[in-house]
N, C-alpha and C positions, 0 to 999 in steps of 0.2 A: 109366355116370353120365349123367344128363340135364343139359344146360346150359340155363339160362334166360337168353336173350339177346334183345335187340332185333335187327331186321334189320341186317346189316353196314353198310349205308349210313349208319345213325345214327352209328356209331362213326367211320366215315371222315369224315363231315361235321364231327363234333365236333373231331376231331384237326386237320382242315384249318383250322378257325376258330381253334383254339389256336395253330397255327403262325403265322397272320396276326397274332394279338394279341401274341405274343412277338416276332416279327420277325427275330431273329437269335440265333445260338448253338445249343447243343445242350440239348434238354429231356430230363431223366432222371426217369422216374416209377417209384417203387418199389411193387411189390405187397408184401403181407405174407407173413411166414414163419409156420410153425407155432410156437406158443408153449407151452412146457412148464408143466404145472400143479404137479406135486409130484415128478416125475422125468422124465427126458429124453423117454421115449416115451409119456407120458400127457399129451396135449395139451388145452389149452382148446378149446372149440368154435371152429373157424376162422371168422374174419370178414375178408374182403378189404378192403383200403384203398378207401375210397369214391371217391376221385379216380381210382384205377386202374380201378375198376368203370365210372366215368363214361366214360372214354376207350377202355377195352379190354374191359370186360364179363366178363372171365374170372375166375370165382370159384374159383381154384386157388392153392395156396400155392407160393412159391418162384419167382415171376416178376418180371421188371423189364422196362422198355421205354424206348427212346429215340426222340425225334422231332427230326429236324434242322429247325430253324425256318426255314432258308433253302431247302433243297432239298425238304423234305417227306419225306425218306427215313425210314422207320420200321422198327424192329426189336424183336421180342419175344425176351427172353432167358430161358431156362429149361433145366433138365436133364431128360433122358428118364428114365423109371422104371427102376429096377433090378429084377431078379427078386424080390428080397426085398420091394420096394415092392408089386409086383403080388400077391405071395402074401398080404401082410398087409392091404393097403388096396384092392386091386382094380385093374383095368386102366383107364387113361385114354387118350384120344386123344393122339397125339404132339404135341409143341409146335408143329410146323408145321401139323398138322391144326387145332389150337385157334386158331392165328393166322389161318388162312384163314377161320374162322368169323366173324372180326371185321374182315376186310378187310386183313390184313397178310400180305405175301408173304415177308418176310425174318425168319429166326430164327437164333439162335446159342445155344451153351451159356451158362449164367448168368454165369460169371466173365469171359466176353468183354466184358460190359458195362463192366467196369473198364478194360479196355484201350482201348475206344472213348472213354471219359471222359478218360483220361490223354492219349490222342492229341489230343483236342480242346483240352485245356489246353496241351499242348506247342505247339500252333499258335496260341495266344493267343485261343482262342475261349472265350466265357462258357458255363459249364455251369449251367443253371437247375435247381434242385431245390426240393422242398418240405421244410421242416424235419420230420424224422421224430419220431414219438411212440412208436415201438416200439424197445426197446434193440437188437434184432437188426439193424434197418435203420440205426440210428445207427452201430453198429460197422462195418457193411459200407460205408456211405457214407464214413466216416472213412478206411477203407483205400483206397477207390477214388479219393477226392479228395486224399488225402495231407494232409488238414487236418480240423479239426472241422467238421461240417456247418453249424454256426452261422456259420462264416466264409464260406460259399459264398453266391452270389447266389440269393435266393429271392423277393424282393419283386415282381419283374417277373412271375414265374410265378404267385405267389399272387394278384395282382390280375387276371391273365388268367383263371385258373381260377374265381375268384369271379364275374367278369363273365359267364361262361357258366353256371355251376351255379346262380347266383341266379335266373336267368330260366328257369323251367320250360317245357319243350316239352310239346306236347299228349300225347305218349305217356307222359311222366313224370306228368302230372296224372292220367291214367287209373290209373297204378300207385299214386299217392298216395291217390286216392279209394278204391281197393281196400284199402290198408293201414289207412286211417282207418275204413272200414266194419268190418274185422275187429276193430279196436280198440274200436269201439262194441259189438260182440258180446261182447267181453271184459268190458266194463263192465256190460252187461245181466246177464251171468252172475253177477257179484259182487253186484249190487244184489238180484237175485232169490234168491240162495242164502244171504244173510246172516240169521243167527238169533242171538239172545242166547245166550251160553254157548259159542259157537264160539271157536276160536283164529284170529287174523289169518292165520296161514299156511295154514289150510284155504281161505280165500278166495283167497289168492295162487295156490294150486294150481288153483282153478277158472279164474282168469284165464289162467294159463300153458297150461292144457289147451285153451282155445279157440284160442289162437294156434297151437299145434302142430297141432290138428285142421284148421286152414285152410292147412296147409303153410307156416306162418310160424314166427316166434319173436319174442321180446321185442325191441323196438327200444332198450330201456334197462331196467335192473333195476326191478322194480315198487316203487312207493312206495305202500304201503297200511297205514294205521294209524289208531287212535283218537286218536293224538297228532298231529293234523294241523298243529299249530303248528311242528313240526320239518319244515323245508322239503323236505329229501331224506332221508326216514326209511325206512331199509331193515331196521329191526327189526320182526319179524312175530310175536313171541311172546306178545302180550297176549291175555287172554281178554276178549272184547267183551261189554258189558253194555247193557241197555235204558237209554235216556237219553243214550247216547254217540252220536257221529257217526263214520262211516268216511270218511276222505279217501283216494280211490283214484286215483292218477296212474299210468296204464299205457298202453302203446302197442304195436302190432304192427309187425314188419318182415316184409313179404311176400316171396314167392319171388324177386322182382327186387330185393330189398333196399331198397325204399322204405318210409318210416316213417310211422306215425301217432303222435299224442301227445295223449291226452285225459285230463281229470280230472273226476270227479264226487264230490260230497260228499253223503252220505245217512245217514238215521238207522239205528241198529242195531235199534231197535224199529219199530213201525208208523208212527209220526209223529215229526216234528221237535217239540222243545219250543218254547214261545212265544219264548224268547230266541234259540234257534237259527234259527227262522223269521225273526226280525227282522234278524239279521245276514246270513243267507243272501240275503234280498231286497235288502239293500244291495249285496252282491257282485254279484248278478245284474243290478241296475240299472247298476252300473259297467260290467259286461261289455256290456250292451245299448248303452250310450252309446259305448263304445269301438268296437264293431262298426259303428255308424252313421257313424263318422268314417273308416273304412278306404276309401282311394281313392289313386290315383296322385297324387303331388305333396305329400302331407302327410308330415311326418316322424313316425316311430313314437315318437320322444321326445315330441312334442306329444300324440299319442294317449295315451301313458302318463300325461302330466301331467293331461290332462282326465279320464281314468279315475280318477286319484288324487283329483282335486277332487270327483268324484261320490261316491267312497267317503267322503270327509270330510264332505260334505253330509249323507250318511246318518247318519254317526256323530254329527254335530252335532244332528241331529233327535232322537236318543235320549240326548243329554246327555253324550257322552263327550268331545267337543271343542267349541271355541267360536271365534268370530271368523270372518273372511272365508276361505272354503275356498281360494281362489286364493292369498291371502297365506300361508295355512298350508302349502300345498304348496311354495311358494317357500322357506319357512323349513325345510321337511323334516319337518313334523309327521306326514305320512302314513307315514313310514318306521317309526314305532312300531308300526303295524298292518300295513303292506304293505312288507316289507323287500326284496322281490325285484323283478324286472322284469315288465312286462306280457306279454312274449312274446319269441319268437326265430324265426329261420329254420328251415325244415323241408324235408327231401328225402330224400337217402340217409342222412342222419344226424339224430339228435336229441341235440344241437343241430346244425343243418346247418353243415358246414364249420368247426366250432369248432377243429379241429386247425390251420386256417390262420391263426387269430388273430381274436378278437372285434373288435379294433381295426380290422381290415380288412373283415371280413364284415358287421359291424353298424354300422360308422362309416366316415367318409371322411377325406380329408386336411384338410377344413375343419370337419367336425363331429367333435369328439374325444369319447371316452368320459370320463364324469365319474369322479372319484376319491372323491366324497362317499358316505357311508353310504346304502344304499338305491339311489341313482342308479347307483352303480358296478356294481350287479347287473343293470342293464338291458342285455341282450345285443344288442339291436337298437335303434338310434336314428335311422338314416339315413332319407332320403326314400324313400317307397315307390314302386315301379315296377310296371307291368303284368307279370305273370308271377311275381312273388314269392309264395312260400308261407310262411305264418307262423302262429304260435299267438297266441291272445288268452286270457290266463289271470289275471284279477284274483283277489285273495284278501284275507282278513283273518286274521292270525295273532297270537294273544294269547300271546306268549312271556313267561312269568313272570319270568325272569331279566332280560330287557330292560326290562320294565315297572318292576321294582324298581330297576334302575340309573338309569333316567331319572327316576323319582320321587325317588330319593335325591339326585340332582343338581339337582332342580327344573328340568329341561331343558324349555324352551319351555312353562313352566307357564301363561303367559298365553293359550296356545291349548288346553292339555290339562287336563281335569278328572280329576286323578289319583285322587280319592276314588271317582268313578264307575267309572273304568277298573279299579280294584283289584277290583271285584266280578266282573270277567271274567278274572282271572288264570288260572283253571283251565278256561277255555272251550274251548281247543283251536284248531283252524283250519278255514277253509273256502277251497276253491279250486274254480273252475269253469273248464274249458278246452275250447275248440274250435279247429279248424284252418281256415284261410282261404286262398283264392287271390285275389290282387289282380287285378282285371279293369280294362278300360278305363274303366268308369263306376262302379266301386265295389269290391265284393268278392263272393265266392261261398263259402258254407260247404261244406267238403268232407266226403264220406262220408254214410252213411245217418243218419237222425235218431236222436239219443240224447236221451232226456228230460232236461230240466234245470229246469223250473219246479217249485215246491213241490208243486203239484197232481199233476203228472206223476210226480214221484219217489215221493210217498206212494201213488199208485195202484199202483206196482210193489211196494210193501211190504205188500200185503194177503196174509196167510197165516193 
């Protein structure tokens, strides 16, 4: 088995910095276990916990690790393979050999981690954990801690991990560039292979093929549908027809587990219809304005608000809304058309570090996440800093059920021309998404070029 690892010094330095940020107590980081699909020995494809990958790099099931935040003593816990393991799944390096690859000299059997945790508790030391999202780890932590994991201290460690993982190192940016470029190839395959009469799942197969051929996999399940108004649509059984649009939201995870996350919307036929072009250009204009605002010091909440104003200005120009766009955004008018957030963090996850809590990753102690419709779906609101990697993904989503409800309630009717909007009930949805690194003086678009203007997209639809 080939391990894809950074030089061991990368992991050593990351752990040292984590130790400094936490300051005291014992840090316990859980790797993931195999997870059964439909019977015990038929597993889902293994995916290591991203924070464990960040500090230890080992993409192997059944590991845990501790870092003493005071002494720096670090141990990786795991069991050696049995003969049955070797027969059925092949030979791996020993736990000690794997530990040495990432700069750790101390190893022990897996269950010894529990004794170390309980000894620390007995001496009055804080055990820092990250709240688990896998049931296997929840049960194991409950046994080791002798309490529900939710009762243990996690906020100190959460904030320390976010502080590190949010600021991407140069070696990480290189990997993300690679993942985004693979993602761009996935989208090019979908755009070029689309023909009226196909099934959506045939295009999904093309997308997945490109990821696999690049020694990668999907960074999240493909969202590809002619019903683009459904924000996370994983149904792929529709037969596609001329005159419809495909919304394809797909990204690759490369061999080092860094992710890309791109979206393109394109016609099933050779050209967009005039109505599709009109709304597409509004979304693209919103995106261009948002990109122009990206820089350290601005809050992403403000970028989202201004992108939403630009959307409403475009919709006002075609008669769907009225009034002052800034006032309309403040009232929430944009959420009839743009129900989700403008973007989110990206890195080892899509969405990056979401398991640690959006209220900590995307927000701060002073900037809280909104509970209002639309705004509550903005995963990132905090002030941008150099080294952040994020998505920008404005959209227009004509959701018939939402339009009908708002119209029946006459909600915000002094801003919304419901008679005009009704003509778009069956329009569908448009989203355009790219990935960006925040730099000292602005931003840098990651990955190879992926066409997104109307002219570029239609040029790819010549067949």
